[in-house]
C-alpha positions as CSV (number, residue, x, y, z in Angstrom):
1,M,63.1,-0.2,29.3
2,D,59.6,-1.7,29.3
3,D,56.5,0.5,29.7
4,I,55.8,-0.5,33.4
5,T,59.3,0.4,34.6
6,H,59.1,3.7,32.7
7,N,55.7,4.5,34.2
8,L,56.9,3.6,37.7
9,Q,59.8,6.0,37.2
10,I,57.4,8.8,36.3
11,I,55.1,8.2,39.2
12,Q,58.0,7.9,41.6
13,S,59.4,11.2,40.3
14,R,56.0,12.8,41.0
15,I,55.9,11.4,44.5
16,D,59.5,12.7,45.1
17,T,58.7,16.2,43.8
18,A,55.5,16.4,45.9
19,C,57.4,15.3,49.0
20,R,60.1,17.9,48.5
21,K,57.5,20.6,48.1
22,S,55.8,19.5,51.3
23,N,59.1,19.2,53.2
24,R,58.5,15.5,53.7
25,N,60.9,12.5,53.3
26,T,60.2,10.5,50.2
27,S,60.5,7.4,52.4
28,D,57.4,8.5,54.3
29,V,55.2,7.8,51.2
30,K,54.6,4.3,49.9
31,L,53.5,3.6,46.4
32,L,50.7,0.9,46.4
33,L,50.1,-0.5,42.9
34,A,46.4,-1.1,42.3
35,T,46.5,-4.3,40.3
36,K,42.8,-4.8,39.4
37,T,42.7,-6.7,36.1
38,V,46.5,-6.7,35.8
39,T,48.0,-10.0,34.9
40,P,50.6,-11.7,37.2
41,E,53.2,-11.3,34.4
42,R,52.8,-7.5,34.5
43,I,52.8,-7.4,38.3
44,L,56.0,-9.4,38.4
45,K,57.6,-6.7,36.2
46,A,56.8,-4.1,38.8
47,F,58.2,-6.4,41.5
48,G,61.4,-6.7,39.4
49,A,61.6,-2.9,39.4
50,G,61.5,-2.9,43.2
51,Y,57.8,-2.1,43.8
52,T,56.3,-4.9,45.9
53,L,53.3,-3.3,47.6
54,I,50.1,-4.2,45.7
55,G,46.4,-3.8,46.3
56,E,43.5,-5.8,44.9
57,N,39.8,-4.8,44.8
58,K,38.3,-8.2,44.2
59,V,38.7,-11.3,46.3
60,Q,38.4,-13.4,43.1
61,E,41.5,-11.7,41.7
62,V,43.5,-12.2,45.0
63,K,42.7,-15.9,44.6
64,E,43.5,-16.2,40.9
65,K,46.9,-14.5,41.2
66,Y,48.1,-16.0,44.4
67,E,50.0,-19.0,43.0
68,A,51.9,-16.9,40.4
69,L,53.0,-14.3,42.9
70,K,53.5,-16.1,46.2
71,N,57.2,-16.9,45.7
72,I,58.2,-13.3,45.4
73,P,58.2,-11.5,48.8
74,H,55.6,-8.7,48.6
75,S,52.7,-7.2,50.5
76,N,49.1,-7.4,49.3
77,H,46.6,-5.0,50.7
78,F,42.9,-5.5,50.0
79,I,41.4,-2.2,48.9
80,G,38.0,-3.1,47.7
81,H,34.6,-3.3,49.5
82,L,34.7,-6.6,51.5
83,Q,31.7,-8.7,51.9
84,T,31.6,-10.9,55.0
85,N,31.2,-14.1,53.0
86,K,34.6,-13.5,51.4
87,I,36.6,-13.1,54.6
88,K,37.8,-16.7,54.6
89,D,39.4,-16.3,51.1
90,V,41.0,-12.9,51.9
91,L,42.8,-14.5,54.8
92,K,43.6,-17.7,52.9
93,Y,45.4,-16.0,50.0
94,G,48.1,-13.9,51.6
95,V,46.4,-10.5,52.2
96,T,48.6,-8.6,54.7
97,C,46.3,-5.6,55.3
98,I,42.6,-4.8,54.8
99,E,42.3,-1.1,54.1
100,T,38.5,-1.1,53.9
101,I,37.1,-1.8,57.3
102,D,34.0,0.4,57.2
103,R,31.5,-1.2,59.5
104,L,31.5,-3.0,62.9
105,E,29.7,-6.1,61.5
106,L,32.6,-6.7,59.1
107,A,35.2,-6.1,61.8
108,Q,33.5,-8.5,64.2
109,K,33.1,-11.3,61.6
110,L,36.8,-10.9,60.6
111,H,37.8,-11.0,64.3
112,Q,35.9,-14.3,64.8
113,R,37.6,-15.9,61.8
114,L,41.0,-14.7,62.9
115,L,40.4,-16.0,66.4
116,S,39.6,-19.4,65.0
117,E,42.7,-19.4,62.9
118,N,44.9,-17.9,65.7
119,K,46.0,-15.0,63.4
120,T,46.0,-11.3,63.4
121,I,45.9,-8.8,60.5
122,D,46.6,-5.2,59.9
123,V,43.6,-3.0,59.0
124,L,42.8,0.6,58.1
125,I,39.4,2.2,58.8
126,Q,37.8,3.4,55.6
127,V,36.1,6.8,55.8
128,N,33.7,8.3,53.2
129,T,35.1,11.8,53.2
130,S,33.4,12.9,50.0
131,D,29.9,12.1,51.3
132,E,28.9,10.4,48.1
133,E,26.2,7.6,48.1
134,S,28.3,5.7,45.6
135,K,31.3,5.4,48.0
136,F,31.8,3.0,50.8
137,G,33.3,4.0,54.1
138,A,32.2,5.1,57.5
139,K,30.6,8.6,57.7
140,P,33.2,11.0,59.1
141,E,31.1,11.7,62.2
142,H,31.1,8.0,63.0
143,A,34.7,7.2,62.2
144,V,36.1,7.9,65.7
145,E,33.5,5.7,67.3
146,L,34.2,2.9,64.8
147,V,37.9,3.1,65.6
148,K,37.1,2.7,69.3
149,Q,34.9,-0.3,68.7
150,V,37.4,-2.0,66.3
151,A,40.2,-1.3,68.8
152,E,38.6,-3.7,71.2
153,L,39.0,-6.6,68.7
154,E,42.5,-7.8,69.5
155,T,43.1,-9.7,66.3
156,L,42.7,-6.5,64.2
157,K,45.7,-4.2,64.3
158,I,44.6,-0.7,63.4
159,K,47.4,1.1,61.5
160,G,45.5,4.2,60.3
161,L,42.8,5.4,57.9
162,M,41.9,5.2,54.2
163,T,39.7,7.2,51.9
164,I,38.9,7.3,48.2
165,G,38.2,11.0,48.0
166,L,36.2,12.9,45.4
167,F,36.6,12.0,41.7
168,S,36.9,15.6,40.6
169,A,39.2,17.9,38.6
170,E,38.6,20.6,41.2
171,T,41.7,20.3,43.3
172,E,40.4,22.2,46.3
173,K,37.3,20.0,46.6
174,V,39.5,16.9,46.5
175,R,41.8,18.5,49.1
176,Q,39.0,19.0,51.5
177,C,38.5,15.2,51.5
178,F,42.1,14.5,52.3
179,R,42.2,17.3,54.9
180,L,39.1,15.8,56.6
181,L,40.9,12.4,56.9
182,K,43.9,14.1,58.4
183,H,41.7,15.9,60.9
184,I,40.0,12.6,61.9
185,Q,43.5,11.0,62.3
186,Q,44.5,13.9,64.7
187,Q,41.3,13.5,66.7
188,I,42.0,9.8,67.2
189,I,45.7,10.4,68.1
190,A,44.6,12.8,70.8
191,L,42.4,10.2,72.4
192,K,45.4,7.9,73.0
193,I,43.3,4.7,72.4
194,P,45.3,1.7,73.5
195,Q,46.4,-0.9,70.9
196,I,46.1,1.2,67.8
197,E,48.5,3.2,65.6
198,M,47.5,6.1,63.4
199,K,50.6,6.1,61.2
200,E,49.0,5.4,57.8
201,L,46.8,7.6,55.7
202,S,46.0,5.8,52.5
203,M,44.7,8.5,50.2
204,G,45.4,9.8,46.7
205,M,45.5,8.1,43.3
206,S,47.3,9.0,40.0
207,G,45.2,12.1,39.4
208,D,45.5,13.7,42.8
209,L,48.6,12.1,44.5
210,E,50.4,15.5,44.9
211,T,47.4,17.0,46.7
212,A,47.2,13.9,48.9
213,I,50.9,14.0,49.8
214,E,50.6,17.7,50.7
215,E,47.8,16.8,53.1
216,G,49.7,14.0,54.8
217,S,49.2,10.8,52.7
218,T,51.5,7.9,53.5
219,I,50.2,5.5,50.9
220,V,49.1,6.5,47.4
221,R,47.3,4.0,45.3
222,V,48.1,4.0,41.6
223,G,46.9,1.6,38.9
224,T,46.3,2.7,35.3
225,A,49.1,5.2,35.3
226,V,51.5,2.3,35.8
227,F,49.8,-0.6,34.1
228,G,47.7,1.1,31.4
229,K,44.0,1.6,30.8
230,R,41.6,-1.1,32.0
231,I,38.8,-2.7,30.1
232,Y,36.3,-1.8,32.8
233,P,35.5,1.6,34.2
234,D,36.3,2.3,37.9
235,S,32.7,2.1,38.8
236,Y,32.8,-1.6,38.1
237,Y,35.3,-2.1,41.0
238,W,33.4,-0.1,43.6
239,N,30.1,-2.0,43.0
240,E,29.3,-4.1,46.0
241,N,27.4,-6.6,43.9
242,Q,30.4,-7.4,41.7
243,Q,32.5,-8.8,44.6
């Protein structure tokens, strides 16, 4: 058994255990493989093991890997900060969902492009639940209003919310971030806004996926625990200027 398949089994086992403890169905939680800096060859190994939901942080990497991956049915979410001048490429190279809609200007420009191409796309609204300057995402107090505004753009199909959460070893502090996202989801559901769904909560990574699942996550994003350590620190991928 290769290392990727072995690592996938370990992560899946953690997800299954967390679901059992939370009285949730395992099928309710999807494993998204964060594939930043991962070669197509290694991604294809994960596909071979049955894991076909991936997420890229950088538009350039979406572009570079497209040809190598396009013949295998899979879903590719964009999970990095998206600059408006990269919208065209995100749509051109097979991204099925953008998880990082965090401002109205981005949503409007994406909508205009989709109108011109006669397309629609699934999106999640990103919320900065940890209140850190270094994180992107709408402020929690502005999230509901942003959802209402984006809901008026018919090419954007809102499926839920996303957050990165606090990078901390203190579980209860991290839990508060996930709990806040769940609270915002419930607020939005209560408003019964037409044309949107609030099924997805994309939250939790390898270090805190159990806590995220306990608090209602439906998508956990795992990279290094499956593919191994990267040559760049995480901060490199969340830097707006590096897109």
